[in-house]
N, C-alpha and C positions, 0 to 999 in steps of 0.2 A: 493563343486564341482557342476558345472552346468550340469544338465542332458541332455538338448537338447535345441538348439536355432534355431528357424526358422524365416525367414524374412517375410515381410508383404505379399508378393506374395504367399508364401506357406500357410500362415494363411488363406488368403481369399479362396484359393482352398480347404483347409480342411473344412472351415466353410460352403462353398457351398455344400459339400457332407454331413456334419453332421446336418445341420440346417433343411432340409425338414422332417426329422424323428420326430422332436420335435416342429416344427412350428405350431402354433394354426390354427384351421380351420376357426373360426369366424373372420369376417372382423373387428369387434370392438377390439378383442384381437390383431390382426395383427397391427392395427393402434397404439396401445399402445407401441408396440415394434419397430415401424418403425424408430423413431428418434434415438433410441439407436443403432439399427442395422446400420443406416447410419454413426453414429459416429465411431463405431469400424471398419467398412469397409473402411472408407476413412482416418482414422488417422493412420499413419505409426509409429509404436513403435520403428522403427530403429533410430529415432531421439534421443531417450533417452537411449536405451539399451547399446550403447558403454560407456556411463558414469556410468551405474549401474554395468556392468559386472565385473570390477576389485574389487568390494566389496565382491565377492564370492571367497571362497578358492578352491584350486585344490584338496583338500583332503576331506575325510569324505563322508557322505551320499549324493547322488545326490540331488540337489535342484530343485525347480520348474523353469520353463523357466522364466527368468526375464521379457521378453516382455509380457507374460501373466499376471504376477503380476502387472506390470505397467498399463496394460490395465484394470485390475480389480480395481485398485485404482482410475482410471479415471471414470470407471462405477459407483463406489461407490459415487463419488461426483455428477455424473449426476442423479443418482436415489435419492439423498438427504438422504442417510442412515446415521444415527447418530452414530451407533456403529458397530464394527467389528463382533460382535456375530450375530447381526441381518442380516448382509450381508452374513455371512457364512451359516446361516439357509436358506436364500433365494436361495443360490447357490445349496443347497441340494434339496429343494422343487421344484424349477423351472428349469427344464432342458434347457429351452430356454436361460435363463440368464447364465447358465454354459457354453453353447456353444458360446454365444456372448463374454464371457470373455476368451475363448480359452481352456476350459477344457472339457473332456468327462463327461457326466452325471454320477454321482456316484464316480468321482475321483477329486472332488473339494478340494481346500485348506481350512484349518480351520482358525478360528480367530487368533490363535497363530502364524500361518504362516504369516498372513498379518501384525500383530504387529511386528514380527521379521524383516520384510522388512523395516518398518519405522525406526526400531532401527538401521538397517544397514546404512541408509542414514545419520543418525545423528553422527557427529564426536566429539561431546562434551561429558562432563561427565554426566552420567545418575544417579540420586539419587532416591532412593525409597521413602524416607521421610526425614523430618527435625524435629529436636527437638529444640524448642525455646519457648519463653514466648509469652503470648497472646498479640497481637498487638492491638492497639486502633486506630480507625478511627479518622482522623483529622476533627475537627468541623470547617468547613470553611463556610464563608458567601460570596459566589461567585455569581455574576450576571449570568442570563441565557446566555449561550454561552461563558462564560469566562473560560479560561483554568486554570489548576492548576499551580500556580507560582513555579519557581525553589526553591528548599530548600536551595541551596548554592549560594551565590552571585558570579557572574562571571563564573558559570559553563559552560555556552554556549560559552564564549570566550575561555576557556581552551579546550573545545571539538573541537572548530573550529581550533585552533592552532595544536592540536594533529592530526586531520584529514588531514590538509595541510601537516604536516610532514610525515604522513603515505603514501601520494602519492609518496614520494621520495623513499620509501622502498617497491619496487614491489615484493620482494621475500617473503613477509609475507602475509597471507590471511587477507581479510578485515573483516571476521566474522568467528565464530566457526562452521559454516554450509556451507562449500564450495561446497558440493555435491548438496545441494538445489539450490544454486546460479547458478551452472553450468547447472543443468537441466532446470531452468527457462531461462537461457541465450540461450540454444539451441532452445527453443521454440520462443524466441524473434528474434533470427537470422533468423529462417524460416519465421516468420511474416514479417521481414524486406525484405527478398528476394522476398516475394509476394507483396510487396508494401503496406502493411497494416498499416505501421507506419508513412507514409508521407515521407517527405524529410529526409534522414538519417543524413545529415549534418546540419540540422536546426530543431531539435525536440523541440516541445513545450510541456513540461511536467508539471505535477502538483504533489504536495506532501501533504499528510495529514495522520493523525493517527486515530485509532478507538479502543475503548475498547473491550476486549474479556474476558468474564467471564469464569472462570474455574469451574470444577465440584466439587472442594474440599470445605470443610468447612473453612471459613475465619478465624475462631477462634481456630481451631485445636481440638484435642480430649484429654481429661484428661488421664494421665497415672499414677497419684499419688493416694494415698489413703485419701487425705484430703476431709473432708465432707463440709467444708465451702469454700468460694472463696479464692483462694490462688494465689501466684505468681510462682508456680512450673512450670517446663517445660511441654510443651504439644507436642503432635505428630501431625505434619502437613503432610497430604497425598500428597499435591502438594508443594514440597520444593522450587519452584521458583516463586510461585504466590505472588503478593503484592497488597496492596490497591492503587487504582488510582481514578481519578475523570472523570466521563463521562459528558462532557460539553453539549452534546445533550439532555441527559435525566436529567441532573442537579442532579446527584446522585452519590455517591461513589460506586465502584465495586471492587471485588477481582479477580485478574487474570493477564492479560498481555495487552500490546499495540501492535497492528499490524500496520505497516506503510510501505509505499513504494512509488515509483515513477510510475506515470501512464501517458500514452499518450492518449489524448482525440481526438475525431473526430467521424467518423462513427463507429469505433470499439474502445471502451475504453479498452485498453490492459495494464496489469501491466508489468512494465519493471524490477523493483526490488521489493522484498517483504521481510520483516523481522519481527521477534517476539522479543519484547523488554520488559523490566521491566515496570510495570505500572506507576512507579514514575519517570521514566527517562524523562527529559525535551524534548519537541519536537524539539527544536533547535539542541540539540546534536544528536537526531535521524536523522534529516535531513542531518547533516554533514556526518554521517556514510553512509547513503544511497547514497549520491552524490559520496563519495569516492568509494563505491562499484560499482556504475555505471561506473565510469571511468576505473576501473580495469577489468570489465567484457566485456565492449564494446569499443574496440579500434577504430572501424570504425564508431561509432556513436558519434554525438555531440549534446549537449543541447544548444539551442539558447535562449530559454526563460523558466523560472521556475515560475509557478503561485502558490502563497501561500496566506493563509488567515492571519488574524491579529495576530495569535499566533506566527508567525515568524517575526514580526516587531521588529527586533533587529539589531543594527549596526554591530554586529559580523557576522550575516547572510549576510548582504550586503557585508561585507569584503570578506567572503568566495566566494560568487558568482562572485564578481568582479575579484578576483584572478584567477578564472577558466574561465573567459570571458563568463559569463552567465548573461543575462539580467534579473534582478529580477522584477516580477510583483506582488507586495505585497500590500495588503490592510492595511493601517495604523490602529493601535489599536484605536486611537482617532483622526480622521481627523480634528476636530476643532482646535487641538493644533499643527498642522503641522507647522504653522508659528506663532510666538509670536508677539504681538503688539510692535512696535518700537517707538522711540521718535518722529518720523515724522508722524506716523499714529494715535497715541493715541489722540493728541489734536483735530484731525478732526473726531473722532468717528469711525474710520475704524476697523472692526472686520473681522473674517474669518468664512466661512460656512463649511459644511461637505465635500464639493468638493475641498476645498483648494482655493476658490476664495475670494478676498477681498469684503466686503460688506460695503456700505456707511451707514451713520447714518439714512438714510431714509429707510433702509432695502432692497436696490436694489443691486444685485451683479454687480460688475464692469466687463467690457468686456476686453478681451485680445487685446492688441495693439502692437504686435511685441515684440521685446526684445532689450535691450540696450547692450547685450553681452551674452556670454555663461553663462547660469545659472542665468540670470538677466531679467526675464519677465517684460513687461510694461503693466499697466492697466490704463484704462480711465473710467471716469464717463459715465454711459449710457444716462444720461440726461444733458450732459455738456452745452447745449444751452437753455434748457427749465426747469431747476430745480427751484422749488419755494424757496427752502432753500439751496442755494449752499454753499458748504464748501470751505476750502482753496485749495482743490485739484480739484475743478470742472473744472477749465480752464487749468490744467496741467496734467501731467502723473505721475502715481505712479510706481516707479521702486522697485522691490523686489529682494533681493539678495538671490537666492537659490543655490549658487555655491557649498556650503559645506553641502547641505542637500541631502543625497542619495535617499530619497523618492521622491524628485521632480526633479531628474536629470536622465540621461540615455536615452535609446531609448524608454522606455515606462513609463514615470513618472506618478505618481498618478493623476487622473483626466483628462489625455489626451485621445484623441480618440483611440490611440493604446492600452492604458490600458483598456478602456471600451470594446474594441473588444476581448482582450485576457483573461480578468479575468473570463468570464463565463466558460472557459475551466477547471476551478478549480473543478467543480462538477464531473469531471470524476472519481476522487478518491472515492467520495461518492457513485457513481453508482457501482463501482467495489466492494467496501466493502459491499454494500447492497446485491449484488448478492452472494458474497462469504459467507456471514453470514446467509442470509435468504433463499436462493434457493439451497444450497448444503448440508443442514443439519447441518452445523457447529454451528448454534445458539442453537441447541438442544443437542449438544455433552456434555458429562460429563467426558471428559478426565482429567487426573490429572498429566500429564507428558508433559514437554516442547517438547520432540521429536515427540510426537503424534500430538500436535497442529501444530507444524511446518510442518510436513508431510501433514496434511490435508490442510493447507493453500497453500502449494506448488501445490498439485494436483488440488485444486480449481482454481488456477491461470492458470495451464496448460490446464484445461478444457475450460477456457475462450478463450485461444489462439486456441484450437482445433475447437471450434465452429466458430471462425472467419475464420479459414481455409476453413470450409465447405461452407461459404457464398461467398468465392472468386471463380471466374470461373475457374482459373487455379490451384487451390489448390489441388483438388482431383487427385489421381494417375489414370492412365488409367486402365480400367478393364482388368483382365487377361482372 
């Protein structure tokens, strides 16, 4: 049962009465709380409370105000607290923090109350531990920046076909955490109303993944009485954690993969966010996130999707073309975009990293129109003054790219449109860097999926809330 629910106007009026009694006198201490005070004053919890309210029962002991709990979760990410216990102790020791979260000093919630709220948001199965055998890390020899290859051949194609079929079944949820998706969608909708996303009918989004290390032991704990090394079952405190590969640090890790769609620009804002198994291929994750986007936002449309070389798969192109999305993808090996043909090999024509033909003198050929759709024409840059002319010096080279999706479309690889759009891909990296480094998530030792998912959700909501503060019309009028 919900004890009492007040709107944002009532909360601001209450805070203005309770804050002077606990507000510090020194200017230095006031400056430390100024940003947090502005955040809680201008962020209306009424955007999120209607989604959280049905999770509470009408019976039993009266619960805390859901608006105050949501506000506390946002404050936890803003302060960069790594654990619920440390936040609960700060609420007891610091009356200013208690009032900013919406509680009377001395009547603050405990750590178990905050964990229970995160458990309410998660609609999946929660397991305490897992009994299994000791898993071994794969001894891989990958190049710096190279992604973990899929374990099963054709898994990306099967994932794409399943996601395209899922779009036809709108009665089923796209993920086991619909509450998290709805909360993030409510923040995205407000950002769209404020004009922070750009054109809603032509969004330019990027997608990427990042490794998230869990606080559990990757090899489990022995529960048998064997003295020597054995193959008996072990107890794993994080039942959902798996081994994955961090391409940035070039090292394996035990935990999860966070991924999502992000809109770049002045405000890098997450549109979708998900927590996946560390071994799941990124192409399958992308397909699920795209389906989630189409189900959450019926009024928004993706015009371009910017991806790195890990998504250079023909099945990904097929998925995006089916949804009328222009792919802006960096090929895994640009030098092999075009293969030498029978007409170019005798003349020593090769291809550089930008997809341009290069003559045997090492000079890139220049673009000279096209012979038809998907058939660009190239000419020698020194057609009239080459000292060692080849057979193509006085003629044009026609390349057939009609069936190559990487070199077709509105933004083919190497074109001016591709060069202008591809830098937006780093929006995902900036979002994940702030979520992991500036919100305390990197130092968390959680061992449950629902805790990680809740922390990721409120870190994303905090980024939207900060963007609302920077918008001139985002803040409500003072009461």
